[in-house]
VOBA-1610 file (N, C-alpha, C; in pm, whole numbers, padded with zeros to 5 digits, always signed):
BEGIN
Met+11109+07518+10570Met+11049+07640+10518Met+11078+07648+10369Arg+10978+07684+10289Arg+10996+07694+10145Arg+11018+07838+10107Leu+11118+07862+10022Leu+11147+07996+09975Leu+11112+08000+09827Val+11032+08098+09787Val+10976+08102+09652Val+11019+08229+09582Val+11066+08218+09461Val+11103+08335+09383Val+10993+08361+09281Leu+10934+08479+09287Leu+10828+08517+09193Leu+10892+08601+09084Val+10925+08539+08972Val+11002+08605+08867Val+10928+08725+08811Ala+10798+08712+08788Ala+10721+08821+08727Ala+10717+08943+08816Ala+10747+08927+08942Ala+10738+09039+09035Ala+10876+09088+09078Leu+10974+09075+08988Leu+11111+09112+09020Leu+11162+09038+09142Ala+11117+08915+09157Ala+11167+08820+09256Ala+11161+08866+09400Pro+11049+08918+09450Pro+11039+08934+09594Pro+11029+08797+09657Leu+11091+08777+09773Leu+11088+08647+09839Leu+10969+08639+09931Val+10897+08527+09929Val+10779+08509+10010Val+10810+08408+10120Ala+10794+08451+10247Ala+10821+08363+10360Ala+10692+08306+10415His+10697+08182+10460His+10583+08118+10524His+10460+08118+10435Ala+10479+08103+10305Ala+10364+08101+10214Ala+10390+08000+10104Asp+10295+07914+10078Asp+10303+07822+09967Asp+10286+07900+09838Pro+10359+07866+09731Pro+10349+07943+09607Pro+10209+07944+09547Glu+10127+07845+09585Glu+09992+07840+09534Glu+09890+07902+09629Ser+09936+07961+09740Ser+09843+08019+09836Ser+09786+08149+09784Asp+09672+08189+09840Asp+09610+08315+09800Asp+09703+08432+09825Ser+09771+08432+09938Ser+09859+08543+09972Ser+09976+08555+09876Ala+10036+08441+09838Ala+10149+08444+09746Ala+10106+08496+09609Arg+09988+08453+09564Arg+09940+08501+09434Arg+09908+08650+09439Ala+09849+08694+09551Ala+09818+08837+09565Ala+09946+08920+09570Ala+10048+08870+09638Ala+10175+08941+09644Ala+10236+08956+09506Ala+10226+08852+09425Ala+10278+08858+09288Ala+10202+08962+09206Arg+10068+08966+09221Arg+09988+09065+09147Arg+10022+09207+09191Leu+10040+09226+09321Leu+10074+09359+09370Leu+10208+09404+09315Ala+10308+09316+09322Ala+10441+09352+09272Ala+10438+09379+09122Ala+10360+09300+09048Ala+10348+09323+08905Ala+10282+09457+08876Gly+10181+09494+08959Gly+10116+09624+08941Gly+10211+09740+08967Ile+10295+09726+09071Ile+10393+09831+09099Ile+10495+09839+08987Arg+10537+09722+08939Arg+10636+09720+08831Arg+10582+09791+08706Ala+10453+09774+08680Ala+10391+09836+08564Ala+10344+09978+08592His+10361+10025+08717His+10312+10157+08759His+10163+10172+08731Asp+10089+10065+08760Asp+09946+10057+08734Asp+09872+10071+08868Ala+09825+10191+08899Ala+09760+10217+09027Ala+09633+10134+09043Arg+09560+10111+08934Arg+09437+10033+08942Arg+09468+09889+08983Ala+09573+09832+08926Ala+09611+09695+08960Ala+09658+09686+09105Val+09727+09790+09152Val+09773+09792+09291Val+09653+09798+09385Ala+09559+09887+09357Ala+09442+09903+09443Ala+09357+09777+09447Ala+09359+09697+09341Ala+09277+09577+09334Ala+09319+09473+09438Val+09440+09487+09491Val+09491+09391+09590Val+09461+09438+09733Phe+09420+09563+09748Phe+09393+09616+09881Phe+09272+09548+09944Gly+09278+09528+10074Gly+09165+09474+10147Gly+09067+09584+10183Pro+08954+09548+10245Pro+08854+09647+10283Pro+08905+09744+10390Ser+09004+09699+10467Ser+09071+09788+10560Ser+09221+09768+10541Leu+09293+09878+10525Leu+09436+09873+10499Leu+09506+09968+10594Thr+09607+09919+10663Thr+09682+10002+10755Thr+09817+10037+10695Asn+09841+10167+10683Asn+09974+10216+10647Asn+10054+10224+10776Gly+10140+10125+10797Gly+10220+10121+10920Gly+10336+10218+10921Gly+10349+10297+10815Gly+10457+10394+10807Gly+10540+10372+10683Val+10490+10413+10567Val+10563+10399+10441Val+10620+10534+10400Trp+10749+10536+10374Trp+10815+10659+10331Trp+10809+10668+10179Phe+10769+10786+10128Phe+10759+10808+09985Phe+10856+10919+09943Pro+10934+10898+09837Pro+11020+11006+09786Pro+10941+11117+09718Asp+10821+11083+09666Asp+10735+11181+09602Asp+10683+11279+09709Ala+10702+11409+09687Ala+10670+11509+09788Ala+10521+11510+09823Ala+10434+11502+09720Ala+10290+11505+09746Ala+10246+11383+09826Cys+10300+11267+09792Cys+10266+11144+09866Cys+10319+11152+10009Ala+10439+11205+10026Ala+10497+11217+10160Ala+10413+11308+10248Arg+10357+11414+10190Arg+10273+11505+10268Arg+10140+11439+10305Glu+10080+11370+10211Glu+09948+11310+10234Glu+09956+11196+10335Phe+10065+11118+10328Phe+10079+11002+10416Phe+10199+11022+10508Ala+10196+11133+10580Ala+10309+11174+10663Ala+10318+11099+10794Glu+10216+11019+10828Glu+10219+10945+10954Glu+10144+10814+10937Pro+10175+10714+11019Pro+10102+10588+11012Pro+09952+10610+11033Thr+09871+10545+10953Thr+09726+10566+10961Thr+09653+10456+10887Glu+09525+10443+10913Glu+09441+10356+10833Glu+09405+10426+10703Ile+09398+10350+10596Ile+09370+10405+10463Ile+09227+10368+10427Thr+09141+10469+10408Thr+09002+10444+10374Thr+08956+10546+10270Gly+08840+10517+10210Gly+08777+10613+10119Gly+08863+10651+10000Lys+08859+10782+09967Lys+08932+10832+09851Lys+09083+10816+09868Arg+09127+10814+09993Arg+09271+10802+10017Arg+09324+10665+09974Thr+09234+10567+09958Thr+09277+10436+09910Thr+09335+10447+09770Arg+09264+10520+09684Arg+09313+10537+09547Arg+09442+10618+09545Met+09449+10719+09631Met+09571+10800+09638Met+09690+10715+09684Phe+09665+10630+09785Phe+09772+10545+09835Phe+09820+10448+09728Ala+09726+10395+09649Ala+09762+10304+09540Ala+09847+10377+09436Arg+09811+10502+09404Arg+09890+10578+09307Arg+10031+10602+09359Cys+10040+10631+09488Cys+10172+10657+09546Cys+10259+10531+09544Leu+10200+10417+09580Leu+10276+10292+09576Leu+10319+10258+09434Ser+10232+10288+09338Ser+10262+10251+09199Ser+10375+10333+09140Lys+10414+10442+09206Lys+10525+10524+09157Lys+10661+10465+09193His+10663+10367+09282His+10789+10303+09321His+10844+10219+09207Arg+10973+10193+09214Arg+11039+10100+09123Arg+11096+09985+09206Leu+11060+09864+09170Leu+11101+09749+09249Leu+11245+09708+09220Gln+11309+09655+09324Gln+11440+09594+09311Gln+11431+09452+09367Leu+11537+09374+09347Leu+11543+09239+09401Leu+11544+09244+09554Ser+11460+09162+09618Ser+11461+09149+09763Ser+11547+09030+09803Thr+11631+09049+09903Thr+11722+08943+09945Thr+11690+08889+10084Arg+11590+08948+10151Arg+11551+08899+10284Arg+11403+08865+10282Val+11362+08786+10379Val+11224+08740+10384Val+11159+08782+10515Ser+11027+08777+10517Ser+10950+08822+10632Ser+10924+08708+10729Ala+10924+08740+10857Ala+10886+08642+10960Ala+10736+08642+10984Leu+10665+08739+10925Leu+10521+08747+10945Leu+10449+08635+10872Arg+10345+08585+10937Arg+10261+08487+10868Arg+10192+08558+10752Asn+10200+08499+10632Asn+10146+08561+10511Asn+10211+08696+10484Gly+10338+08708+10518Gly+10410+08833+10497Gly+10514+08820+10387Ile+10543+08932+10322Ile+10650+08935+10222Ile+10731+09062+10243Val+10847+09066+10179Val+10932+09184+10178Val+10943+09233+10035Leu+10919+09360+10013Leu+10942+09424+09883Leu+11053+09527+09899Thr+11139+09537+09799Thr+11246+09636+09799Thr+11223+09733+09684Val+11228+09862+09715Val+11207+09964+09612Val+11329+10054+09606Glu+11348+10117+09489Glu+11460+10209+09472Glu+11447+10324+09571Pro+11560+10374+09622Pro+11699+10331+09599Pro+11751+10238+09708Gly+11683+10127+09733Gly+11728+10032+09835Gly+11652+10044+09965Ile+11519+10057+09960Ile+11435+10073+10079Ile+11346+09950+10093Glu+11342+09894+10214Glu+11265+09774+10240Glu+11125+09807+10290Leu+11027+09736+10235Leu+10889+09742+10282Leu+10846+09602+10320Glu+10771+09591+10429Glu+10716+09462+10471Glu+10565+09469+10458Leu+10505+09362+10408Leu+10361+09359+10383Leu+10300+09235+10446Arg+10175+09249+10494Arg+10103+09134+10545Arg+09969+09123+10474Phe+09938+09001+10429Phe+09815+08974+10356Phe+09720+08891+10442His+09592+08904+10412His+09491+08814+10466His+09420+08756+10346Gly+09449+08631+10317Gly+09397+08573+10194Gly+09458+08645+10075Glu+09372+08696+09988Glu+09418+08765+09868Glu+09423+08916+09884Arg+09409+08967+10006Arg+09401+09110+10026Arg+09514+09161+10116Leu+09571+09273+10076Leu+09673+09338+10156Leu+09607+09409+10273Arg+09657+09383+10394Arg+09598+09442+10513Arg+09692+09540+10584Trp+09825+09522+10569Trp+09921+09608+10639Trp+10046+09623+10555Ile+10104+09744+10556Ile+10230+09770+10487Ile+10308+09873+10567Gly+10435+09850+10581Gly+10519+09944+10655Gly+10665+09903+10645His+10752+09981+10709His+10893+09945+10716His+10916+09848+10831Pro+11001+09748+10813Pro+11025+09651+10921Pro+11064+09718+11052Leu+10996+09680+11159Leu+11021+09728+11295Leu+11001+09878+11311His+10930+09940+11218His+10905+10084+11233His+10805+10106+11345Ala+10827+10211+11425Ala+10731+10246+11530Ala+10599+10285+11467Ser+10488+10263+11539Ser+10356+10292+11484Ser+10319+10439+11495Thr+10405+10518+11556Thr+10381+10661+11567Thr+10510+10736+11537Gly+10500+10866+11517Gly+10618+10948+11496Gly+10656+10958+11350Ala+10769+11025+11325Ala+10816+11049+11189Ala+10845+10918+11118Ile+10811+10912+10990Ile+10836+10793+10910Ile+10979+10801+10856Ile+11059+10704+10892Ile+11200+10701+10850Ile+11219+10579+10762Pro+11273+10596+10641Pro+11290+10480+10553Pro+11388+10379+10611Thr+11359+10251+10589Thr+11447+10142+10631Thr+11524+10093+10509Leu+11656+10099+10516Leu+11739+10060+10403Leu+11764+09910+10403Thr+11785+09856+10284Thr+11831+09718+10272Thr+11973+09707+10327Ala+12016+09584+10352Ala+12153+09563+10398Ala+12253+09617+10297Gln+12222+09597+10167Gln+12316+09642+10063Gln+12326+09794+10057Ala+12212+09863+10063Ala+12215+10009+10059Ala+12284+10066+10182Phe+12260+10003+10297Phe+12322+10049+10421Phe+12474+10030+10416Glu+12517+09915+10366Glu+12661+09891+10354Glu+12726+09987+10257Gly+12649+10034+10158Gly+12704+10130+10063Gly+12738+10264+10127Leu+12683+10290+10246Leu+12712+10415+10317Leu+12830+10401+10413Arg+12874+10279+10436Arg+12974+10254+10540Arg+13110+10313+10503Thr+13172+10378+10602Thr+13310+10427+10587Thr+13404+10360+10686Lys+13349+10292+10789Lys+13434+10226+10887Lys+13355+10116+10956Gly+13424+10003+10984Gly+13361+09893+11055Gly+13314+09784+10960Ser+13261+09675+11017Ser+13217+09561+10938Ser+13114+09481+11016Thr+13025+09413+10944Thr+12929+09326+11011Thr+12995+09198+11063Asn+13117+09171+11020Asn+13195+09061+11078Asn+13262+09115+11204Val+13204+09082+11320Val+13253+09139+11447Val+13328+09035+11529Asp+13379+08930+11462Asp+13451+08824+11534Asp+13569+08879+11614Ala+13642+08975+11556Ala+13762+09026+11622Ala+13729+09107+11747Ala+13605+09159+11755Ala+13567+09244+11868Ala+13500+09166+11981Leu+13475+09036+11960Leu+13399+08958+12057Leu+13475+08833+12100Thr+13437+08782+12215Thr+13489+08654+12263Thr+13372+08575+12321Pro+13381+08442+12323Pro+13275+08364+12386Pro+13250+08406+12530Lys+13355+08441+12603Lys+13340+08480+12743Lys+13257+08607+12754Ala+13287+08706+12669Ala+13212+08832+12674Ala+13065+08812+12641Leu+13038+08712+12557Leu+12901+08683+12516Leu+12831+08586+12611Gly+12905+08531+12705Gly+12847+08433+12796Gly+12822+08300+12730Leu+12908+08262+12631Leu+12890+08139+12555Leu+12994+08036+12592Ala+12964+07911+12562Ala+13064+07805+12570Ala+13169+07830+12462Pro+13290+07769+12476Pro+13398+07796+12379Pro+13358+07778+12233Asn+13274+07681+12205Asn+13233+07658+12065Asn+13090+07707+12039Gly+13040+07791+12127Gly+12903+07838+12112Gly+12888+07942+12002Ser+12763+07970+11967Ser+12735+08072+11866Ser+12609+08146+11906Thr+12592+08263+11851Thr+12473+08343+11880Thr+12453+08445+11768Ser+12335+08503+11765Ser+12307+08609+11668Ser+12195+08697+11721Ala+12187+08817+11670Ala+12081+08911+11706Ala+12073+09018+11599Trp+11956+09080+11591Trp+11935+09190+11497Trp+11963+09323+11566Leu+12032+09411+11495Leu+12054+09546+11543Leu+11983+09643+11450Gln+11893+09722+11505Gln+11830+09829+11429Gln+11912+09955+11452Ile+11973+10005+11346Ile+12066+10117+11357Ile+12010+10234+11277Cys+11999+10350+11340Cys+11942+10467+11274Cys+12049+10576+11262Leu+12048+10643+11147Leu+12142+10751+11119Leu+12066+10882+11101Asp+12128+10992+11140Asp+12067+11123+11114Asp+12111+11172+10977Ala+12071+11293+10943Ala+12099+11347+10809Ala+12248+11372+10787Arg+12329+11364+10893Arg+12475+11378+10878Arg+12544+11243+10869Gly+12468+11135+10884Gly+12527+11003+10880Gly+12572+10952+11015Ser+12544+11028+11121Ser+12584+10986+11256Ser+12481+10889+11314Ile+12528+10789+11388Ile+12438+10694+11451Ile+12364+10762+11566Thr+12233+10756+11561Thr+12150+10817+11666Thr+12087+10714+11758Arg+12075+10589+11712Arg+12011+10487+11794Arg+12055+10349+11751Val+12078+10263+11850Val+12105+10121+11825Val+12013+10040+11915Asp+11922+09964+11857Asp+11831+09879+11932Asp+11860+09733+11897Val+11869+09649+11999Val+11899+09508+11978Val+11769+09428+11987His+11749+09338+11891His+11629+09254+11888His+11670+09107+11879Gly+11614+09027+11967Gly+11636+08884+11959Gly+11761+08832+12027Ala+11828+08917+12107Ala+11944+08867+12181Ala+11901+08771+12290Ala+11979+08665+12310Ala+11942+08562+12407Ala+11968+08605+12550Ser+12045+08711+12571Ser+12074+08757+12707Ser+12115+08903+12705Gly+12115+08964+12823Gly+12161+09102+12834Gly+12308+09114+12802Ala+12388+09012+12835Ala+12532+09017+12806Ala+12557+09020+12656Ile+12481+08940+12580Ile+12495+08939+12434Ile+12455+09073+12376Ser+12343+09128+12423Ser+12297+09258+12376Ser+12404+09365+12399Lys+12461+09367+12519Lys+12562+09467+12553Lys+12688+09449+12469Ala+12731+09324+12449Ala+12853+09298+12373Ala+12837+09337+12227Leu+12722+09305+12167Leu+12700+09340+12026Leu+12691+09491+12007Thr+12627+09559+12101Thr+12620+09705+12092Thr+12759+09767+12098Ser+12843+09715+12186Ser+12981+09766+12197Ser+13059+09738+12069Ala+13029+09625+12003Ala+13105+09586+11884Ala+13082+09677+11765Val+12971+09752+11766Val+12943+09841+11653Val+12971+09988+11687Ala+13034+10011+11802Ala+13057+10149+11846Ala+13147+10227+11751Asp+13231+10158+11676Asp+13323+10228+11586Asp+13270+10239+11444Trp+13147+10196+11418Trp+13092+10203+11283Trp+13070+10349+11243Arg+13101+10381+11118Arg+13082+10516+11065Arg+13019+10507+10926Phe+12939+10609+10893Phe+12865+10607+10768Phe+12859+10746+10704Arg+12840+10745+10574Arg+12807+10869+10502Arg+12658+10895+10514Pro+12615+11019+10494Pro+12470+11045+10493Pro+12403+10975+10376Phe+12276+10940+10395Phe+12198+10881+10287Phe+12135+10995+10207Glu+12153+10992+10078Glu+12104+11100+09992Glu+12010+11044+09887Ile+11899+11113+09866Ile+11805+11076+09762Ile+11753+11203+09696Arg+11762+11205+09565Arg+11718+11320+09485Arg+11778+11450+09535Gly+11906+11444+09570Gly+11979+11563+09610Gly+11957+11607+09753Ala+11878+11533+09830Ala+11852+11569+09970Ala+11900+11458+10061Val+11960+11495+10174Val+12001+11396+10272Val+11887+11376+10372Val+11862+11250+10409Val+11749+11218+10497Val+11795+11119+10603Pro+11732+11121+10721Pro+11760+11019+10822Pro+11711+10883+10773Val+11780+10777+10812Val+11742+10641+10772Val+11770+10545+10887Cys+11709+10428+10879Cys+11740+10316+10968Cys+11768+10194+10882Ser+11831+10095+10942Ser+11851+09968+10874Ser+11862+09858+10979Leu+11847+09735+10934Leu+11856+09618+11022Leu+11977+09536+10982Ser+12066+09514+11078Ser+12187+09435+11053Ser+12184+09311+11140Leu+12198+09194+11079Leu+12204+09070+11153Leu+12350+09040+11185Leu+12384+09039+11314Leu+12519+09007+11357Leu+12521+08865+11412Thr+12614+08786+11362Thr+12626+08646+11404Thr+12769+08621+11451Tyr+12780+08554+11566Tyr+12912+08514+11616Tyr+12914+08363+11634Pro+13014+08296+11573Pro+13110+08351+11478Pro+13044+08379+11343Ala+13105+08465+11263Ala+13045+08508+11137Ala+13022+08392+11041Ser+13099+08286+11056Ser+13084+08171+10967Ser+12951+08100+10986Arg+12881+08128+11097Arg+12751+08065+11123Arg+12634+08149+11068Ala+12663+08258+11000Ala+12556+08345+10949Ala+12469+08270+10848Pro+12337+08290+10849Pro+12249+08218+10756Pro+12266+08268+10613Ala+12239+08180+10518Ala+12250+08218+10376Ala+12142+08318+10339Ile+12022+08302+10396Ile+11911+08394+10370Ile+11860+08445+10504Glu+11848+08575+10517Glu+11810+08636+10644Glu+11658+08651+10653Ile+11603+08609+10766Ile+11461+08629+10794Ile+11449+08745+10892Leu+11382+08851+10851Leu+11372+08971+10933Leu+11306+08941+11068Pro+11342+09016+11171Pro+11272+08997+11300Pro+11126+09031+11285Ala+11042+08966+11365Ala+10898+08983+11352Ala+10855+09124+11389Thr+10778+09186+11301Thr+10720+09317+11326Thr+10582+09298+11388Thr+10552+09372+11494Thr+10420+09365+11555Thr+10322+09440+11466Val+10225+09368+11413Val+10128+09426+11319Val+09992+09432+11385Pro+09933+09552+11398Pro+09798+09559+11454Pro+09697+09501+11358Val+09616+09408+11406Val+09513+09346+11322Val+09380+09356+11394Ala+09282+09414+11329Ala+09150+09429+11390Ala+09083+09293+11404Gln+09010+09275+11513Gln+08931+09154+11530Gln+08793+09180+11468Thr+08753+09096+11374Thr+08628+09119+11305Thr+08541+08995+11315Thr+08411+09016+11311Thr+08319+08904+11314Thr+08276+08864+11174Ile+08307+08947+11074Ile+08274+08916+10935Ile+08402+08923+10854Asp+08427+08823+10773Asp+08543+08824+10686Asp+08502+08890+10556Phe+08544+09015+10538Phe+08501+09090+10420Phe+08561+09035+10292Asp+08667+08951+10304Asp+08721+08890+10184Asp+08617+08801+10116Asp+08518+08756+10192Asp+08414+08671+10135Asp+08300+08750+10073Leu+08311+08884+10074Leu+08201+08968+10025Leu+08235+09038+09895Asp+08327+08981+09816Asp+08364+09042+09688Asp+08240+09062+09602Gly+08233+09177+09537Gly+08122+09207+09449Gly+08015+09292+09512Leu+08014+09301+09645Leu+07916+09386+09711Leu+07966+09530+09714Asp+07875+09625+09701Asp+07910+09766+09713Asp+07899+09805+09859Leu+08014+09820+09923Leu+08016+09852+10066Leu+08022+10001+10091Thr+08009+10081+09985Thr+08022+10226+10003Thr+07890+10298+09990Ser+07782+10225+09963Ser+07654+10292+09949Ser+07545+10208+10012Gly+07433+10273+10042Gly+07318+10201+10094Gly+07323+10178+10242Phe+07424+10232+10311Phe+07436+10215+10454Phe+07436+10351+10522Gly+07349+10369+10619Gly+07351+10491+10698Gly+07451+10479+10810Pro+07474+10586+10886Pro+07568+10580+10997Pro+07519+10482+11102Pro+07612+10407+11162Pro+07570+10310+11264Pro+07519+10381+11386Pro+07421+10327+11453Pro+07374+10390+11576Pro+07483+10388+11681Ser+07479+10487+11773Ser+07586+10501+11871Ser+07589+10385+11969Thr+07482+10305+11973Thr+07479+10192+12065Thr+07548+10069+12006Val+07583+10073+11877Val+07648+09958+11814Val+07797+09962+11843Gln+07850+09851+11891Gln+07991+09843+11927Gln+08072+09805+11804Gln+08174+09886+11774Gln+08259+09860+11660Gln+08394+09806+11708Thr+08455+09718+11629Thr+08589+09669+11658Thr+08688+09738+11567Val+08794+09796+11622Val+08891+09873+11545Val+09030+09821+11574Thr+09127+09863+11493Thr+09265+09825+11517Thr+09322+09906+11633Pro+09423+09854+11702Pro+09489+09933+11807Pro+09541+10067+11756Leu+09593+10068+11631Leu+09646+10192+11575Leu+09537+10297+11560Ala+09417+10256+11517Ala+09308+10352+11499Ala+09272+10420+11630Leu+09273+10345+11739Leu+09242+10404+11869Leu+09358+10487+11922Glu+09479+10441+11897Glu+09598+10512+11946Glu+09605+10654+11892Arg+09561+10674+11770Arg+09566+10807+11709Arg+09472+10905+11778Leu+09377+10854+11858Leu+09282+10940+11928Leu+09319+10962+12075Arg+09433+10911+12117Arg+09470+10917+12258Arg+09484+11061+12308Leu+09429+11085+12428Leu+09445+11213+12497Leu+09539+11199+12617Thr+09518+11095+12698Thr+09604+11075+12816Thr+09640+10928+12828Gly+09749+10903+12903Gly+09796+10766+12923Gly+09904+10730+12823Thr+09967+10616+12843Thr+10075+10571+12756Thr+10074+10419+12745Gln+10121+10369+12632Gln+10134+10225+12614Gln+10261+10171+12677Gln+10349+10259+12722Gln+10474+10215+12784Gln+10450+10187+12932Ile+10389+10074+12960Ile+10359+10034+13097Ile+10456+09924+13137Glu+10549+09956+13225Glu+10654+09864+13263Glu+10621+09796+13397Pro+10666+09673+13417Pro+10648+09609+13547Pro+10736+09678+13652Asp+10699+09665+13778Asp+10784+09722+13882Asp+10909+09635+13897Ala+11005+09683+13976Ala+11133+09614+13987Ala+11118+09472+14041Thr+11026+09455+14136Thr+11007+09322+14194Thr+10954+09223+14090Thr+10854+09268+14014Thr+10797+09180+13911Thr+10898+09152+13800Arg+10974+09254+13762Arg+11078+09233+13660Arg+11178+09128+13709Gly+11215+09137+13837Gly+11307+09039+13893Gly+11249+08899+13887Gln+11118+08887+13912Gln+11052+08757+13903Gln+11055+08703+13760Met+11036+08793+13662Met+11041+08750+13523Met+11179+08696+13487Ile+11282+08768+13533Ile+11419+08724+13504Ile+11448+08593+13575Gly+11403+08583+13702Gly+11424+08461+13777Gly+11357+08341+13715Ala+11247+08364+13645Ala+11175+08255+13578Ala+11235+08222+13442Gly+11343+08293+13406Gly+11410+08266+13279Gly+11338+08318+13157Lys+11253+08419+13176Lys+11176+08473+13064Lys+11261+08571+12982Leu+11278+08542+12853Leu+11346+08636+12764Leu+11251+08745+12719Ser+11123+08711+12715Ser+11022+08811+12682Ser+10890+08768+12746Val+10806+08867+12775Val+10676+08842+12837Val+10571+08919+12758Leu+10466+08850+12718Leu+10358+08911+12641Leu+10229+08912+12722Ala+10154+09018+12709Ala+10020+09025+12767Ala+09932+09103+12671Ser+09806+09069+12664Ser+09715+09147+12580Ser+09588+09176+12658Ile+09536+09296+12636Ile+09419+09346+12707Ile+09312+09386+12606Lys+09190+09340+12628Lys+09078+09388+12547Lys+09016+09506+12620Leu+09005+09619+12550Leu+08943+09736+12610Leu+08837+09792+12519Cys+08734+09849+12580Cys+08626+09915+12506Cys+08617+10059+12554Val+08597+10149+12460Val+08591+10292+12488Val+08452+10342+12451Asn+08389+10418+12541Asn+08252+10463+12517Asn+08249+10584+12425Val+08129+10637+12402Val+08112+10746+12307Val+08175+10876+12356Arg+08210+10884+12484Arg+08277+11004+12538Arg+08429+10989+12537Gly+08479+10874+12492Gly+08623+10853+12486Gly+08682+10799+12615Arg+08597+10752+12708Arg+08646+10695+12834Arg+08645+10543+12824Val+08738+10480+12895Val+08745+10333+12893Val+08625+10277+12969Ala+08539+10205+12898Ala+08421+10146+12959Ala+08452+10012+13024Ser+08548+09939+12968Ser+08587+09811+13025Ser+08727+09776+12979Ala+08797+09701+13063Ala+08930+09649+13030Ala+08942+09512+13093Thr+08968+09411+13013Thr+08976+09274+13063Thr+09098+09205+13005Leu+09150+09108+13078Leu+09265+09032+13030Leu+09224+08943+12913His+09292+08959+12801His+09270+08871+12687His+09373+08758+12690Lys+09499+08792+12721Lys+09606+08693+12740Lys+09690+08738+12858Pro+09681+08672+12973Pro+09760+08712+13089Pro+09910+08698+13063Ser+09987+08778+13132Ser+10132+08773+13119Ser+10192+08656+13195Gly+10117+08602+13291Gly+10171+08500+13378Gly+10224+08557+13508Phe+10217+08690+13521Phe+10263+08759+13642Phe+10149+08850+13687Ala+10079+08809+13793Ala+09955+08875+13834Ala+09974+09022+13865Ala+10086+09057+13926Ala+10109+09198+13962Ala+10116+09285+13837Tyr+10181+09235+13733Tyr+10191+09312+13608Tyr+10056+09321+13541Asp+09981+09211+13539Asp+09846+09213+13479Asp+09759+09318+13547Gln+09763+09324+13680Gln+09680+09419+13753Gln+09725+09563+13727Lys+09856+09582+13713Lys+09906+09717+13681Lys+09857+09761+13544Leu+09862+09670+13446Leu+09811+09702+13313Leu+09665+09745+13320Leu+09584+09667+13389Leu+09441+09699+13397Leu+09418+09832+13466Arg+09491+09858+13577Arg+09472+09985+13649Arg+09503+10104+13561Glu+09616+10098+13491Glu+09657+10214+13411Glu+09572+10230+13286Ile+09535+10120+13223Ile+09453+10129+13102Ile+09318+10189+13133Arg+09261+10158+13250Arg+09129+10212+13285Arg+09131+10363+13305Gln+09252+10423+13312Gln+09263+10568+13326Gln+09285+10638+13193Trp+09305+10561+13086Trp+09328+10621+12955Trp+09204+10700+12909Thr+09229+10806+12833Thr+09120+10881+12771Thr+09151+10906+12624Phe+09045+10917+12544Phe+09059+10932+12400Phe+08958+11034+12349Lys+08984+11085+12232Lys+08881+11158+12160Lys+08775+11056+12117Pro+08650+11096+12108Pro+08547+11001+12063Pro+08579+10947+11924Tyr+08550+10821+11903Tyr+08568+10759+11772Tyr+08443+10790+11689Leu+08463+10850+11573Leu+08350+10895+11491Leu+08336+10810+11365Ile+08214+10775+11334Ile+08180+10716+11205Ile+08065+10800+11148Ser+08090+10857+11030Ser+07993+10949+10968Ser+07954+11059+11067His+08056+11112+11137His+08041+11223+11232His+07964+11184+11359Asn+07935+11057+11377Asn+07865+11012+11497Asn+07960+10937+11588Pro+07963+10970+11719Pro+08049+10896+11812Pro+07993+10756+11835Val+08082+10658+11836Val+08041+10520+11859Val+08132+10456+11962Glu+08080+10354+12029Glu+08164+10276+12121Glu+08250+10181+12040Val+08378+10172+12076Val+08470+10086+12002Val+08547+09998+12099Cys+08592+09885+12048Cys+08675+09792+12126Cys+08796+09753+12043Thr+08903+09716+12111Thr+09023+09666+12045Thr+09098+09579+12143Thr+09198+09510+12095Thr+09287+09432+12182Thr+09429+09482+12160Thr+09492+09527+12265Thr+09626+09582+12256Thr+09724+09492+12329Thr+09842+09477+12273Thr+09941+09383+12324Thr+10060+09458+12384Phe+10113+09405+12492Phe+10228+09463+12561Phe+10340+09360+12563Leu+10461+09404+12529Leu+10578+09318+12529Leu+10680+09372+12628Val+10726+09287+12718Val+10831+09322+12814Val+10951+09233+12785Val+11068+09292+12773Val+11192+09217+12758Val+11272+09236+12886Pro+11263+09144+12981Pro+11337+09159+13107Pro+11486+09162+13079Asp+11552+09265+13130Asp+11695+09283+13105Asp+11768+09287+13238Pro+11854+09191+13266Pro+11924+09190+13394Pro+12002+09317+13421Thr+12050+09384+13315Thr+12130+09506+13338Thr+12046+09620+13392Met+11912+09606+13386Met+11826+09713+13435Met+11794+09699+13583Leu+11832+09585+13641Leu+11805+09565+13782Leu+11913+09628+13868Ser+11875+09683+13982Ser+11975+09735+14074Ser+12049+09619+14138Pro+12180+09629+14159Pro+12254+09521+14218Pro+12214+09502+14364
//
């Protein structure tokens, strides 16, 4: 893997990108625009569709306008560019696991992850941030450590190979997403990438004594999250940390709008007829949900089969289309999970989902998307 330092952009690190690639050059232009506080230069890097996966802004007006994850279109594109251009960049010390992804760090130590398609920015958000709910800033490792009053990321003294289920000379690592409330108290610890339930449990126990001060910005204390990579033994920790992969909703399109530079896509087009099927991002449809939930878990028997098959994670994706009344018109397997009972449960429950009609120019249209489900079978969740 090649790691590239873009000096003109205050050295954000680019992962999985050749320095001469379109994405790497676009990332450098975007960072340079933010550094210069040039909203026009920032907007020039935006793609025809841009998803705000949840960016926290210290500016009050920006925070109100972009208070929740959403797609950015129309006049709000310019507003979003102005808000981004108000940030001040800092050196980034971690890299993205996303294909064509980069990490940007802004004052006072907040991490943003970005994904490009060619030369255009398509998604921006905080690493591992949920696609719904309150936007909570994700701190860099350095900013998070600056709040620490007790504990250490070196957890060698709190762990043993036996507790981790390792051979005597074995090693392991996992990411912990740790969230603090406005008082600095830990409210949530989520483990990502642990090789087993025993490792997840042991690492969670190892941070039980961690204590922090509240995070304060501009005289106000705010809730925050951060990602800590714990490695046992600590001597095996990587020199450069690659963030855990963030699930990024990407719309399936039949036309690559990056190839249409120079065309005016804002005029000369009437509203699409209601019989035309549109493809949208999962996030765009999720915002219209009336009933149902994406938290569809396998039953105990199927979960046991997943564990018995040695699956650390199971992925399935479903293509669904919603009619002009907001009802699911069709749901089909796009990528089976490998467990027929779980696939059938997904299809049964998805077909009961309901949504508000999707509107384009005030006209309801039929839309389709592909939504992905991730199951992490955990032995500790099974009844003995």
